[in-house]
N, C-alpha and C positions, 0 to 999 in steps of 0.2 A: 614220941621224942624226936627232936630234930636231928635229921642226919646230916652230919658236917664232914663227912668222909669225902675226898676228891679223888676224883677220876684220873688216874694218870695220863689218859688220852686227852684230857680236856683242853690244855694248851695247844695241842697240835691241832685240834678241831678249831680252835679260836684262831690260830695262825692262818691256818687253811682257808677260812671263811674270810679274813682280812685280805689275803692275797687274792682270792678268786673275785671279791667284791671289788678291789682295786682295779683289776684287770678290766672289769665290767664299766667301772666308773671312766677309766680312760678311753674305752672303746666308746662309751656314749658321748664323752667329750669330744673325741675325734669326729664322731659321726655328727655332732652338732656344728662343730667348725667347718667341716667339709661341706655339710648342707648349706650352712649360711654362705661360705665361700661360692659355692655353686649358685645359690640364688642371687647373690649380687653379681655375678658375671653374666648370669641368664637375664637378670634385669637389664644390665648394661646393653647386653646384645640386643634384646628385644626393643630396648628404646632406640638403639642405633638403627635397627632394622624398620622401625615405625617412622624414624625420622627421614630414613632414606625412601620410603614409599611416600610420604608427605611431601618430600622435596621433588620426587619424580612426578607425582600427581600435579604440584604446583607448575611444574615446567610444562606437562602435557597441557594443563589448563590454559597457561601463557599462550601456548601454540595454538590451541584450539580457538581462543580468542582471537589471535592474530589472523588465522585463517577465515574466521567469520568475518572480521572487519573487511578483509580483503574481498571475501565472497559478495558482502554488502555492497561495498564500492562498485564492484564488477556488475552487480545486478541494477544498481542505480544508473550506472552509465549506459546498459542496455536498455533500462526502462526510459531513460532521457531520449534514447535514439528512436525508440518505438513511440514515444509521445511526439516526436517531432514528425515522424512519418505518418502517424495517424492525423496529426493536425493539418499537415499538406494535404492528405487524402480528402479530409473533411472540407477543407477550403476549395479543393478543386471540384469536389462533387456539388458542394453549395453554389459555387460560381456558374457551374454548367446548368443548374436548374434557374437560378436566378437570371441568367442572360436569356434562357429559353422562355421565361415568363415575359420578359421585357419585348423580345421579338414578336410574340404572339400579340402583345398588346400594341405594338405598331400598327398591325393590320386591323385588329378589333376597333381601335380608336378611330381609323380612317374608315372602317366600314359604318360605324354609328354616325359618322359625319355625313356620309354619303346617304344613308338609308332612313335617316329620322329626321323629323322636324325639331329643330333645335329650340323653336319657341316654347314647346313644353318642357321646361327645364326640370321640373320634378320628376318626369318620366326619364329622362335622359340621365339624371342623377343616380336614379334606382338601376338603370341599365349599367352604367359604368362602374357603380359599386358592385353590383353582382357579378360582373366580369372580372374585376380585380379580385374580389373576394374568393371566387372559384379558383383562381390562378393561384392564390396563396394557399388554399386548401389542398389543392392538386400538388403544389411544391411540398407542402407540410406531409402529405401523405407518403411521398418519396423519401423525406427526412427521417421518417418513422422507421425506416429499415436501416439507418446508419445511426451508430452510437459513437458518442466521444466523452471520455471521462465518465462513463456509467449512465450518460443521459442520451436520450434521443437527440438528434440535430434539432428537430422541431421545437425543443424546449429553449433553443437559443435564438427562435424568431421572436416577432412583436407583432401582434394583430393591429397595432397603431399604423403600421406599414400600408394597410389597405386604405385607410382613410386618406393618408398622405399622398400616396400614388393617385387615387381616385380624384382628389381636390386638384392635382397638377394637371390631369387630363381634361378635367372640367375648364380649368383656367384657359387652357391652349384652345379647346373646342370653341369657347365663347370669346376668344380674342378676335377682334376685328381684323387683325393681320394673320389670321390663321394660315398654317402651312404645315405640310407632312414633315418637313425638315424641321419645323420648330418643335412639331410634336416628339420627333425622335430625339431630338437634343434635350428636350426636358425629362423624357423618360430616361435617357442615358444618366442624367444628373441624378435623379430620384434613385435609380437602381444602383448607381454607383455609392451613394451614400447608405443604401440598405445593405450592399455588401461590406462596406466597411464597418458599419455597426454591428452586423453579424459576426465579422471577424473579431472585433472587440470583445463580443459576448463570448466567443470560445476561450479567451484568454483571462477572463475574470474567474 
């Protein structure tokens, strides 16, 4: 049989349960609201901090780029100065050797004129070519010791100069109006052209 008797303490228990649960609900709601508020403020704070870091990094990056540009310009200025100095050194070194070759050929050409029978032209041509070629090779051996723009100075010479100088010497030797003065003058002209051509080769 169903027991429908009422416990006199039942309403008190129900009221107590509602009271306690209501407080828990309020506490939970307060916790959720507080947590959400903290999350919002924390998010804004973090966003602000990240933006500050990014702005600072951008400023640092701009400063680094500026310093890099200034450094590059300074290095280019220094490099240009070194290039000019190296060019002048190369020119001076080459001019010294080219003139040395020219002065030696003064005496060599005169010796060939005095010591040989010019009627044997084939023999004279071989001698002249050999002397000029040896002078060219000796100069190039010295040029191997000097670099300019990553190349040996010998890379800026031309083997065609040997034939050119040889032909000039032969033309003067077989000139009916031969003179030592004329030989010197002709060699001066040829070696001036060689020096100018060599100088142009350095700038190409």
